[in-house]
GUNUGU-420414 format. One record per residue (C-alpha): residue number from 1; residue in three letters; x, y, z. Coordinates in pm, whole numbers. Last residue first. Example, Ala and Ser with C-alpha at 12.3 -4.5 7.8 and 13.67 -1.06 7.14 Angstrom:
BEGIN
+-----+-----+--------+--------+--------+
:   n : res :      u :      v :      w :
+-----+-----+--------+--------+--------+
:   2 : SER :   1367 :   -106 :    714 :
:   1 : ALA :   1230 :   -450 :    780 :
+-----+-----+--------+--------+--------+
END
This chain:
BEGIN
+-----+-----+--------+--------+--------+
:   n : res :      u :      v :      w :
+-----+-----+--------+--------+--------+
: 207 : THR :  11796 :   7550 :  11774 :
: 206 : LYS :  12130 :   7738 :  11761 :
: 205 : ASP :  12380 :   7470 :  11653 :
: 204 : ALA :  12318 :   7555 :  11284 :
: 203 : TYR :  12032 :   7804 :  11279 :
: 202 : LEU :  12145 :   8052 :  11017 :
: 201 : ALA :  12329 :   7799 :  10802 :
: 200 : THR :  12024 :   7570 :  10802 :
: 199 : ALA :  11803 :   7862 :  10704 :
: 198 : LEU :  12027 :   7957 :  10412 :
: 197 : THR :  12049 :   7601 :  10278 :
: 196 : ASN :  11675 :   7552 :  10325 :
: 195 : PHE :  11608 :   7871 :  10131 :
: 194 : GLU :  11822 :   7785 :   9834 :
: 193 : LYS :  11683 :   7431 :   9809 :
: 192 : ALA :  11328 :   7562 :   9843 :
: 191 : SER :  11381 :   7814 :   9564 :
: 190 : LYS :  11541 :   7554 :   9338 :
: 189 : SER :  11220 :   7352 :   9375 :
: 188 : ASN :  11163 :   7018 :   9546 :
: 187 : PRO :  10948 :   7146 :   9833 :
: 186 : ALA :  10733 :   7369 :   9612 :
: 185 : ILE :  10437 :   7522 :   9793 :
: 184 : GLU :  10475 :   7383 :  10146 :
: 183 : ASN :  10854 :   7404 :  10142 :
: 182 : ILE :  10841 :   7764 :  10016 :
: 181 : SER :  10610 :   7845 :  10303 :
: 180 : MET :  10241 :   7908 :  10245 :
: 179 : GLY :  10023 :   8215 :  10289 :
: 178 : GLU :   9926 :   8213 :   9920 :
: 177 : SER :  10025 :   8572 :   9839 :
: 176 : LEU :  10320 :   8559 :  10077 :
: 175 : THR :  10472 :   8233 :   9957 :
: 174 : ARG :  10390 :   8325 :   9597 :
: 173 : ARG :  10651 :   8600 :   9599 :
: 172 : PHE :  10916 :   8339 :   9683 :
: 171 : MET :  10806 :   8122 :   9390 :
: 170 : THR :  10849 :   8409 :   9145 :
: 169 : ARG :  11226 :   8391 :   9193 :
: 168 : GLN :  11488 :   8659 :   9248 :
: 167 : CYS :  11757 :   8442 :   9400 :
: 166 : LEU :  11826 :   8374 :   9765 :
: 165 : ARG :  12195 :   8373 :   9836 :
: 164 : HIS :  12412 :   8159 :  10062 :
: 163 : PRO :  12755 :   8301 :  10145 :
: 162 : ILE :  12641 :   8447 :  10480 :
: 161 : VAL :  12829 :   8774 :  10525 :
: 160 : GLU :  12941 :   8856 :  10877 :
: 159 : ILE :  12914 :   9222 :  10966 :
: 158 : SER :  13127 :   9485 :  11141 :
: 157 : LYS :  13419 :   9469 :  10898 :
: 156 : ILE :  13232 :   9588 :  10590 :
: 155 : SER :  13444 :   9470 :  10294 :
: 154 : ASN :  13248 :   9146 :  10273 :
: 153 : LEU :  12936 :   9349 :  10200 :
: 152 : ALA :  13107 :   9506 :   9898 :
: 151 : GLU :  13207 :   9164 :   9765 :
: 150 : GLU :  12849 :   9040 :   9812 :
: 149 : THR :  12717 :   9338 :   9619 :
: 148 : GLU :  12970 :   9286 :   9340 :
: 147 : ASP :  12875 :   8921 :   9306 :
: 146 : SER :  12504 :   9012 :   9293 :
: 145 : GLU :  12567 :   9290 :   9041 :
: 144 : ARG :  12773 :   9075 :   8802 :
: 143 : VAL :  12510 :   8959 :   8554 :
: 142 : MET :  12669 :   8691 :   8334 :
: 141 : ARG :  12555 :   8410 :   8564 :
: 140 : HIS :  12187 :   8489 :   8515 :
: 139 : THR :  11981 :   8420 :   8830 :
: 138 : ASP :  12034 :   8765 :   8978 :
: 137 : ALA :  12006 :   8779 :   9355 :
: 136 : ARG :  11681 :   8864 :   9528 :
: 135 : ASN :  11863 :   8852 :   9861 :
: 134 : VAL :  12236 :   8881 :   9916 :
: 133 : PHE :  12323 :   8801 :  10275 :
: 132 : ALA :  12395 :   8991 :  10595 :
: 131 : LEU :  12460 :   8896 :  10956 :
: 130 : LEU :  12528 :   9118 :  11256 :
: 129 : GLU :  12570 :   8933 :  11588 :
: 128 : LEU :  12527 :   9159 :  11888 :
: 127 : SER :  12757 :   9125 :  12189 :
: 126 : LYS :  12666 :   9420 :  12408 :
: 125 : ASP :  12950 :   9622 :  12563 :
: 124 : GLU :  12901 :   9921 :  12335 :
: 123 : ASN :  12536 :   9948 :  12430 :
: 122 : VAL :  12295 :   9910 :  12143 :
: 121 : SER :  12078 :  10143 :  11935 :
: 120 : GLU :  12340 :  10387 :  11801 :
: 119 : LYS :  12544 :  10104 :  11647 :
: 118 : VAL :  12233 :   9958 :  11487 :
: 117 : ILE :  12140 :  10299 :  11345 :
: 116 : LYS :  12489 :  10328 :  11194 :
: 115 : LEU :  12447 :   9980 :  11047 :
: 114 : PHE :  12126 :  10098 :  10881 :
: 113 : ARG :  12311 :  10378 :  10704 :
: 112 : GLN :  12558 :  10125 :  10562 :
: 111 : THR :  12272 :   9897 :  10457 :
: 110 : ALA :  12093 :  10185 :  10285 :
: 109 : TRP :  12407 :  10264 :  10085 :
: 108 : LEU :  12436 :   9898 :   9988 :
: 107 : ASP :  12073 :   9892 :   9880 :
: 106 : PRO :  12125 :  10207 :   9672 :
: 105 : GLN :  12423 :  10035 :   9501 :
: 104 : SER :  12220 :   9736 :   9393 :
: 103 : PRO :  12201 :   9362 :   9455 :
: 102 : SER :  11932 :   9330 :   9725 :
: 101 : VAL :  12052 :   9310 :  10083 :
: 100 : PRO :  11878 :   9101 :  10350 :
:  99 : ILE :  12011 :   9202 :  10693 :
:  98 : LEU :  11981 :   8957 :  10984 :
:  97 : VAL :  12027 :   9113 :  11327 :
:  96 : ARG :  12138 :   8909 :  11624 :
:  95 : ASP :  12077 :   8859 :  11993 :
:  94 : ALA :  11810 :   9126 :  11980 :
:  93 : ALA :  11668 :   9345 :  12257 :
:  92 : LYS :  11847 :   9665 :  12148 :
:  91 : ILE :  11767 :   9588 :  11786 :
:  90 : ALA :  11398 :   9557 :  11874 :
:  89 : ALA :  11402 :   9886 :  12065 :
:  88 : LYS :  11573 :  10062 :  11774 :
:  87 : MET :  11319 :   9930 :  11524 :
:  86 : ASP :  11033 :  10006 :  11763 :
:  85 : ASN :  11134 :  10371 :  11778 :
:  84 : MET :  11207 :  10388 :  11405 :
:  83 : ASN :  10863 :  10282 :  11290 :
:  82 : SER :  10883 :  10408 :  10930 :
:  81 : ALA :  11208 :  10214 :  10891 :
:  80 : GLY :  11025 :   9884 :  10921 :
:  79 : VAL :  11062 :   9594 :  11163 :
:  78 : ASP :  10999 :   9219 :  11140 :
:  77 : ILE :  11100 :   9032 :  11455 :
:  76 : LEU :  11165 :   8658 :  11490 :
:  75 : VAL :  11173 :   8501 :  11836 :
:  74 : ASN :  11276 :   8137 :  11874 :
:  73 : LYS :  11111 :   8050 :  12201 :
:  72 : ASP :  11200 :   8051 :  12573 :
:  71 : LEU :  11237 :   8429 :  12562 :
:  70 : HIS :  10865 :   8466 :  12499 :
:  69 : ASN :  10729 :   8683 :  12782 :
:  68 : ALA :  11010 :   8939 :  12750 :
:  67 : ILE :  10906 :   9003 :  12391 :
:  66 : GLU :  10563 :   9130 :  12497 :
:  65 : ASN :  10681 :   9492 :  12517 :
:  64 : ILE :  10732 :   9489 :  12141 :
:  63 : ASP :  10357 :   9487 :  12087 :
:  62 : THR :  10253 :   9353 :  11745 :
:  61 : LEU :  10234 :   8979 :  11797 :
:  60 : VAL :  10214 :   8712 :  11526 :
:  59 : ASP :  10157 :   8341 :  11588 :
:  58 : LEU :  10162 :   8143 :  11266 :
:  57 : VAL :   9869 :   7902 :  11264 :
:  56 : GLU :   9896 :   7576 :  11070 :
:  55 : LEU :   9681 :   7610 :  10759 :
:  54 : GLU :   9305 :   7664 :  10762 :
:  53 : GLU :   9315 :   7872 :  10441 :
:  52 : ASP :   9168 :   8169 :  10628 :
:  51 : LYS :   9422 :   8123 :  10907 :
:  50 : ARG :   9709 :   8109 :  10661 :
:  49 : VAL :   9581 :   8426 :  10493 :
:  48 : ASP :   9561 :   8595 :  10833 :
:  47 : ALA :   9927 :   8510 :  10895 :
:  46 : VAL :  10002 :   8667 :  10555 :
:  45 : ASP :   9837 :   8991 :  10666 :
:  44 : SER :  10014 :   9003 :  11001 :
:  43 : LEU :  10350 :   8956 :  10827 :
:  42 : THR :  10274 :   9230 :  10577 :
:  41 : GLY :  10169 :   9481 :  10843 :
:  40 : GLN :  10286 :   9789 :  10653 :
:  39 : PRO :  10338 :   9956 :  10993 :
:  38 : ASP :  10632 :   9718 :  11053 :
:  37 : LEU :  10650 :   9589 :  11409 :
:  36 : ASP :  10524 :   9240 :  11322 :
:  35 : PHE :  10657 :   9010 :  11593 :
:  34 : THR :  10694 :   8637 :  11549 :
:  33 : ILE :  10685 :   8349 :  11796 :
:  32 : VAL :  10839 :   8009 :  11731 :
:  31 : SER :  10876 :   7676 :  11910 :
:  30 : GLU :  11089 :   7435 :  11709 :
:  29 : GLY :  10975 :   7109 :  11551 :
:  28 : GLN :  11205 :   7146 :  11249 :
:  27 : GLU :  10902 :   7230 :  11031 :
:  26 : LYS :  10819 :   7501 :  11284 :
:  25 : LEU :  11164 :   7647 :  11227 :
:  24 : TRP :  11102 :   7647 :  10852 :
:  23 : LEU :  10767 :   7819 :  10914 :
:  22 : ALA :  10934 :   8105 :  11099 :
:  21 : LEU :  11214 :   8127 :  10844 :
:  20 : ASN :  10962 :   8146 :  10559 :
:  19 : PHE :  10778 :   8437 :  10717 :
:  18 : LEU :  11102 :   8612 :  10811 :
:  17 : VAL :  11246 :   8588 :  10460 :
:  16 : THR :  10926 :   8711 :  10296 :
:  15 : SER :  10901 :   8996 :  10546 :
:  14 : LYS :  11266 :   9096 :  10486 :
:  13 : GLY :  11239 :   9105 :  10108 :
:  12 : SER :  11460 :   9410 :  10055 :
:  11 : GLY :  11167 :   9595 :   9902 :
:  10 : GLY :  11207 :   9904 :  10116 :
:   9 : LYS :  11562 :   9989 :  10210 :
:   8 : LEU :  11626 :  10057 :  10576 :
:   7 : ASN :  11712 :   9698 :  10661 :
:   6 : ALA :  11571 :   9446 :  10903 :
:   5 : ILE :  11523 :   9090 :  11019 :
:   4 : VAL :  11559 :   9087 :  11398 :
:   3 : THR :  11653 :   8756 :  11557 :
:   2 : ILE :  11592 :   8686 :  11925 :
:   1 : MET :  11728 :   8350 :  12042 :
+-----+-----+--------+--------+--------+
END
């Protein structure tokens, strides 16, 4: 299973999601390989932090041509818009694309533009699963932007919206700075509960 986590909008939280997904899969006893194709190199940096802290190693590759050697594993790919060639190649190779969308109109616009890139990157006869979810959602019930963003995503026929949000929580930022998964840092937190629900939905019957 090759999953690309991507969007055009910077700050969508894709690296945080991918990092935690990779470690969640490891926690389930699954074999995982990750690819960092984003020039920012966030995933590579956080893998180095884990190594420095003598935590379980997270394998990170940076050459997209190596994907063919790891098809027996759960493959997770982090891509950035500044590396458009690798983004398109990764989408072409993917079984599915996961799109984190922050609750704002600019993020929705970026998602719509990204979907055009996805369409241009794959053959018409390829079955590619397109999934989206609201990331960095508002925690206050009176703020409507997260609901409105999810409603807008549901109006896009080409994608499936996962009805499990990740909220804007400090704990998720800590996962990258400390090189630890949300379950390693705070296994009983609201953040961990949210993430485990999302991850379980993503990998139900697929691991």
